[in-house]
Structures are given as structure tokens and as C-alpha cells.
C-alpha positions as CSV (number, residue, x, y, z in Angstrom):
1,M,225.6,140.8,52.8
2,A,223.3,140.0,55.7
3,I,225.0,139.7,59.1
4,E,224.0,136.1,59.5
5,E,225.9,135.2,56.3
6,L,229.2,136.7,57.4
7,S,230.3,133.9,59.7
8,P,229.6,131.1,57.1
9,L,231.2,133.1,54.4
10,R,234.4,133.5,56.4
11,A,234.4,129.8,57.1
12,A,233.7,128.9,53.5
13,L,236.5,131.2,52.3
14,A,238.8,129.2,54.7
15,G,237.8,126.0,52.8
16,D,234.9,124.8,55.0
17,Q,232.5,123.1,52.5
18,E,229.9,122.5,55.2
19,A,229.8,126.3,55.8
20,F,229.5,126.9,52.1
21,Q,226.5,124.5,51.9
22,H,224.9,126.4,54.8
23,L,225.5,129.6,53.0
24,V,223.9,128.6,49.7
25,E,221.1,126.5,51.1
26,P,218.5,129.3,51.4
27,Y,218.9,130.0,47.6
28,R,218.8,126.5,46.3
29,R,215.1,126.3,45.5
30,E,214.9,129.7,43.8
31,L,218.0,129.1,41.8
32,L,216.5,125.8,40.6
33,V,213.4,127.6,39.5
34,H,215.5,130.2,37.8
35,C,217.3,127.5,35.8
36,Y,214.0,125.9,35.0
37,R,212.6,129.1,33.5
38,F,215.7,129.4,31.3
39,L,215.7,125.8,30.0
40,G,212.1,124.6,30.4
41,A,213.1,121.2,31.8
42,L,213.5,120.3,35.5
43,E,216.2,117.7,34.9
44,D,218.3,120.2,33.0
45,A,217.6,122.8,35.7
46,E,218.9,120.3,38.4
47,D,222.1,119.8,36.4
48,M,222.5,123.6,36.0
49,L,222.0,124.1,39.7
50,Q,224.8,121.6,40.5
51,E,227.1,123.3,38.0
52,T,226.2,126.7,39.5
53,L,227.1,125.6,43.0
54,L,230.3,124.0,41.8
55,R,231.3,127.2,40.0
56,A,230.4,129.3,43.1
57,W,232.5,127.1,45.3
58,R,235.5,127.3,43.0
59,S,235.2,131.1,42.5
60,L,234.2,132.0,46.1
61,P,237.6,133.7,46.7
62,S,236.7,136.2,44.0
63,Y,233.5,137.3,45.7
64,A,234.3,140.8,46.9
65,G,230.9,141.8,48.4
66,R,230.2,144.5,45.9
67,A,226.9,142.8,45.1
68,S,224.7,140.8,47.4
69,F,225.6,137.2,47.8
70,R,222.2,136.3,46.2
71,A,222.9,138.5,43.2
72,W,226.3,137.0,42.8
73,L,224.8,133.5,42.8
74,Y,222.2,134.6,40.2
75,K,225.0,135.9,38.0
76,I,226.7,132.5,38.1
77,A,223.5,130.6,37.5
78,T,222.5,132.9,34.6
79,N,225.8,132.4,32.9
80,V,225.7,128.7,33.4
81,C,222.3,128.6,31.7
82,L,223.4,130.9,28.9
83,D,226.3,128.5,28.2
84,A,223.9,125.6,28.3
85,L,221.7,127.2,25.6
86,D,224.5,126.8,23.1
87,R,224.4,123.0,23.6
88,R,220.7,122.3,23.9
89,R,217.7,122.4,21.5
90,V,214.9,124.9,22.1
91,R,212.1,123.2,24.1
92,S,208.5,123.8,23.3
93,L,205.0,122.2,23.1
94,P,203.5,120.5,20.0
95,N,201.0,123.3,19.3
96,S,203.9,125.7,18.7
97,L,205.7,123.5,16.2
98,S,203.1,122.3,13.7
99,Q,199.5,122.5,12.5
100,P,196.8,120.7,14.4
101,A,196.2,117.1,13.6
102,L,193.0,115.9,11.9
103,P,190.8,113.6,13.9
104,G,190.7,110.0,12.9
105,Q,194.2,109.9,11.5
106,P,196.8,107.6,13.2
107,L,198.9,109.4,15.8
108,P,202.6,109.9,14.8
109,A,205.4,108.2,16.8
110,P,206.5,110.0,20.0
111,V,209.5,112.3,19.7
112,L,211.7,111.2,22.6
113,E,214.5,113.6,22.1
114,P,214.7,116.4,24.7
115,V,212.6,118.9,22.7
116,W,209.6,119.3,25.0
117,I,209.0,121.6,28.0
118,D,208.3,119.4,31.0
119,P,206.1,120.2,34.0
120,L,207.3,121.8,37.2
121,P,205.7,120.9,40.6
122,D,204.2,124.0,42.3
123,A,206.0,122.9,45.5
124,A,209.2,124.1,43.9
125,L,207.8,127.6,44.0
126,D,207.2,127.6,47.7
127,A,209.5,130.0,49.5
128,V,210.7,131.5,46.2
129,P,210.7,135.3,47.0
130,A,209.1,137.7,44.6
131,G,211.2,140.5,43.2
132,P,210.3,144.1,43.8
133,A,208.1,145.7,41.3
134,T,210.5,147.7,39.1
135,D,207.8,148.2,36.5
136,P,204.4,147.1,37.8
137,E,202.9,146.7,34.3
138,A,205.7,144.4,33.2
139,V,206.4,142.3,36.3
140,Y,205.4,138.7,36.3
141,E,204.2,136.9,39.4
142,A,206.2,133.8,40.4
143,R,203.5,131.4,39.3
144,E,202.7,133.3,36.1
145,S,206.4,133.2,35.1
146,V,206.4,129.3,35.1
147,T,203.1,128.8,33.2
148,L,203.5,126.7,30.1
149,A,202.2,129.4,27.9
150,F,204.9,131.8,29.3
151,L,207.7,129.3,29.0
152,V,206.8,128.4,25.4
153,V,207.4,132.0,24.3
154,L,210.3,132.5,26.7
155,Q,212.2,129.6,25.1
156,Q,212.0,131.3,21.7
157,L,213.9,134.4,22.9
158,P,217.6,134.8,22.3
159,G,219.6,134.1,25.4
160,R,220.4,137.7,26.5
161,Q,216.8,138.8,26.0
162,R,215.6,135.8,28.0
163,A,218.1,136.7,30.8
164,A,217.1,140.4,30.8
165,L,213.4,139.5,31.0
166,I,213.8,137.0,33.8
167,L,216.2,139.1,35.9
168,R,214.3,142.3,35.5
169,D,210.6,141.5,35.2
170,V,210.5,138.2,37.1
171,L,213.1,138.6,39.8
172,G,213.0,142.4,40.1
173,F,216.8,143.1,39.8
174,S,217.5,146.7,38.7
175,A,218.8,147.6,35.3
176,D,222.3,148.3,36.8
177,E,222.3,145.0,38.7
178,T,221.2,143.1,35.6
179,A,223.9,144.8,33.5
180,Q,226.6,143.7,36.0
181,M,225.3,140.1,35.9
182,L,225.3,140.0,32.1
183,D,228.5,142.0,31.7
184,L,226.6,144.4,29.5
185,S,225.9,148.1,29.6
186,T,222.7,149.3,31.2
187,A,221.6,150.6,27.8
188,A,222.2,147.2,26.2
189,V,220.1,145.5,29.0
190,N,217.3,148.0,28.5
191,S,217.3,147.4,24.7
192,A,217.2,143.6,25.2
193,L,214.5,143.9,27.8
194,Q,212.4,146.1,25.4
195,R,212.6,143.5,22.6
196,A,211.8,140.7,25.0
197,R,208.8,142.4,26.4
198,A,207.5,143.1,22.9
199,A,207.8,139.4,22.1
200,M,206.1,138.3,25.3
201,N,203.3,140.9,24.9
202,E,202.7,139.8,21.3
203,R,202.7,136.0,21.8
204,A,202.2,135.1,25.5
205,E,198.6,135.0,26.9
206,R,198.4,136.5,30.4
207,P,196.5,134.2,32.8
208,A,192.9,134.9,33.4
209,P,191.8,136.1,36.8
210,P,191.4,133.1,39.1
211,L,188.0,131.5,39.7
212,A,186.4,131.7,43.1
213,E,187.5,128.7,45.1
214,G,184.0,127.1,45.1
215,H,183.6,127.5,41.3
216,L,187.0,126.2,40.6
217,A,186.4,123.1,42.8
218,E,183.2,122.4,41.0
219,L,184.8,122.7,37.6
220,L,187.7,120.4,38.5
221,N,185.3,117.9,40.1
222,R,183.3,117.8,36.8
223,Y,186.5,117.4,34.9
224,V,187.6,114.4,37.0
225,R,184.2,112.8,36.7
226,A,184.1,113.1,32.9
227,W,187.5,111.3,32.6
228,E,186.7,108.6,35.1
229,T,183.3,107.8,33.6
230,A,184.4,108.2,30.0
231,D,181.8,111.0,29.5
232,S,183.0,112.8,26.4
233,A,180.0,115.1,26.3
234,G,180.6,116.1,29.9
235,L,184.2,116.8,29.2
236,V,183.6,118.9,26.1
237,S,181.0,121.0,28.0
238,L,183.9,122.3,30.2
239,L,186.1,123.3,27.2
240,R,186.5,126.6,25.5
241,D,185.4,126.5,21.8
242,D,189.1,126.9,20.7
243,V,190.5,124.5,23.3
244,V,193.9,123.0,22.6
245,L,194.9,119.4,23.6
246,T,198.6,118.5,23.4
247,M,200.2,115.1,24.3
248,P,204.0,115.4,24.6
249,P,206.0,113.4,23.5
250,V,203.5,112.7,20.7
251,P,204.0,115.7,18.4
252,A,200.3,115.8,17.2
253,W,197.8,118.1,18.9
254,F,194.1,118.9,18.5
255,S,192.4,122.3,18.3
256,G,188.7,123.0,19.0
257,Q,185.9,121.2,20.8
258,A,184.9,119.1,17.8
259,S,188.5,117.8,17.2
260,V,189.1,117.0,20.8
261,L,185.7,115.2,21.1
262,A,186.5,113.1,18.0
263,F,189.9,112.2,19.4
264,V,188.7,111.4,22.9
265,D,185.8,109.3,21.6
266,G,187.9,107.6,18.9
267,F,191.0,106.8,20.9
268,L,190.0,106.7,24.5
269,F,186.4,106.6,25.6
270,S,185.1,104.2,23.0
271,R,187.3,101.3,24.1
272,P,185.6,98.4,25.9
273,G,185.7,99.1,29.7
274,A,186.7,102.7,29.2
275,A,184.4,103.8,32.1
276,G,186.4,103.2,35.3
277,S,189.7,102.5,33.5
278,L,191.2,105.9,34.6
279,R,191.6,107.5,37.9
280,L,192.8,111.1,38.4
281,R,194.6,112.5,41.4
282,P,194.9,116.3,41.8
283,T,198.2,118.1,42.0
284,H,199.5,121.5,40.8
285,A,202.1,122.2,38.1
286,N,203.4,125.4,36.5
287,G,201.1,127.5,38.6
288,A,198.0,125.7,37.3
289,P,195.6,122.9,38.3
290,A,197.0,119.5,37.3
291,F,196.1,115.8,37.5
292,A,198.0,112.6,37.6
293,V,196.2,110.1,35.4
294,Y,196.4,106.4,36.4
295,E,195.3,103.7,34.0
296,R,194.0,100.3,35.1
297,G,196.2,97.4,34.1
298,A,195.3,93.7,33.5
299,D,196.0,93.0,37.1
300,G,193.5,95.6,38.3
301,A,196.1,98.0,39.6
302,Y,196.1,101.6,38.5
303,R,199.5,102.9,37.3
304,P,200.7,106.3,36.0
305,S,200.0,107.1,32.4
306,A,200.0,110.9,32.1
307,L,200.2,114.2,33.9
308,Q,197.7,116.7,32.7
309,V,198.2,120.4,33.2
310,L,195.2,122.7,32.6
311,R,195.1,126.3,31.5
312,L,191.8,127.9,32.5
313,A,190.1,130.9,30.9
314,G,187.3,132.0,33.3
315,D,185.1,129.1,34.0
316,Q,186.3,127.1,30.9
317,I,189.4,125.0,30.1
318,A,191.4,126.6,27.3
319,Q,194.2,124.1,27.1
320,I,195.1,120.6,28.3
321,D,198.8,119.6,28.1
322,D,198.7,115.9,28.6
323,F,202.2,114.8,29.3
324,L,202.2,111.1,28.5
325,S,204.6,109.3,30.8
326,A,204.8,106.2,33.0
327,D,208.2,107.3,34.4
328,P,208.0,106.9,38.2
329,A,210.5,109.7,38.7
330,L,208.1,112.2,37.2
331,Y,205.3,111.3,39.7
332,A,207.8,111.1,42.6
333,R,208.7,114.8,41.9
334,F,205.1,115.6,42.5
335,G,204.8,113.5,45.6
336,L,202.4,111.1,43.8
337,P,202.2,107.4,44.4
338,A,203.6,104.9,41.9
339,A,200.3,103.0,41.8
340,L,196.8,103.1,43.2
């Protein structure tokens, strides 16, 4: 344990809750992101963080200093999340659950149960330390490990495999440390990690190298202009041939430029007054460019209607995850206004 933690620890062991809060405060944000990776939902992660801190407070007398205080907290958080997996449905995105929709057909009703991964503000990643590179070919960067593509595959892994991958390849804990956290043998951890890596390598698409800043800005400016002017041709010109458009909580999704064009023209841009009916404000989510979409109401005010997260592939857009929501709490998490 670091020297600066010894005094708060002694006070916390003596029952000082304020000292305990001081002790755990440096780890709050990274533990929240850890729980989010596990569960794919920020609200669930916030609940698990509170449960983690409650368990840590109650079991603090058992902390013997054999592991770092950070590792001890991660062990508690990991087991809290593993317990939660038994009570929660696996979260995903529509394109992982069904075949693509056909353009022109009515959209199905939204699925409002907690089955969808939800977006994470990039601000949550600030000050989250990267783990040491235990295996440089397998390690995931902090932002890569919260991309929606990564999370979709991660949520499909059994709990112990999920834990082994996060603890080893994302956070950089050693095999022995991970074994202690999971109460497994080192051999069992390595076996779980091997299976998890194989699944991720088979199904998860690693992010493309980032665009140069100027090229990225130009691409995103053209994207905003296409939406705000209802220019479907301009939008499609930015999309990869096999682009995917999802719209949680609507379970339908579209695949390919032609299908996305047909949907956008048929449901959005062909409406009277479509040009100028939307305004986009930039943000960042899940390690990717994102936009809050505001729609003009009858009173002329623009209010939230969706949060779009983009996955880029070179100088094209490979996927748009369009989270349909007017919930002010979602936009507040991103520091976005409730109206324009």
C-alpha cells in the first residue's frame, strides 16, 4: 500500500467513514468503468459501484495488505459484477440478435426491457490508468475496451472468461493476481483467458487506425451537414458499403448503403420540413465520435431525440448506433443541454 494511504486506512479501520471515502475516492471512476465493461450499462455499473463500496466498508477489517488496496477493491467489484450476471439478461445491440430489416416495412415496437448496451461518456475514461502490458499483442487500450463492438462480444462470454479477459488484458493484472481475485488456480485463469481471447479474436473487430485530425474533422462536419440538411446522398457518400445502422431500443437494424438510404429517405428525410428539423451537437462515447441529435418541436425548440455513436473504418463510417431516447438523464451524463 502507498504511504499516503496508510493514515486514512488506519482511521477507516477505526470506523472513520470520511477517511474511508478519502481512501476509495481515487478508484471510483476506474471501478465504475470496470463495472460498465462487465455489464454494458452505466446505470447498472453505478449500482454495482455502490455495492462494491458498501462491501468494501463492511469487510475492511479483513484487508490484510497482502495485495494492493486497488487490487483488493477490484476483487470485490469483480465478484459483485459476477453475482449480478446471474440476475441480469445479457445486453447487446440489435445487429447481434436478428437478421437485418427490409426497407419499407413498418418498424417493430421498441423493446424497453434492459437488454441493450447503453453508451458511456468518454469523460468517464479520464484518469483511468492503463494496465501494464502483460502481453502486448492481447492488451486492449482503455478506449478500445469500451467500444460498442468490443462490449457486444464481451457480454457473450461466460462470467469467469469475461473477468479473466478484463483483469488480464484490459487492466494488466498478472495471472497470479487474477487467480487470487477470482479464487481460481493460475492454470484455470490462463485457460479461461485463452478461451476468451479466442472468442474476441474471432468476433470482435479491432478499431481502425485513427484518421488524421483534419480529415476526421472534415468527415464529421460533412456528416453533421448531411443530417441537418436532410441530404441522404451526402450521408450515404460517407458510409462504407456494408454499413450498419442500429436504433436501440427498436430491435430492427439495417445493413448496407442501399438499405440505410431507403430507410433514411422513407422515414426521416422525406418528411415535410425535414431540412432544418434536426441539429447535432458533438460529443464522445465509448471511445468514438458521437452526436446528440435534437429535433425541432412544434414550439420551435430543439429537444433531444437520439444519441448517435459512430464506428469509423478509415475515412468511412462503418456503423451508426443511434440510441433513440429523450431521457434528459442520458444527455446530462454527457454534459449536454436539455434543449437548444
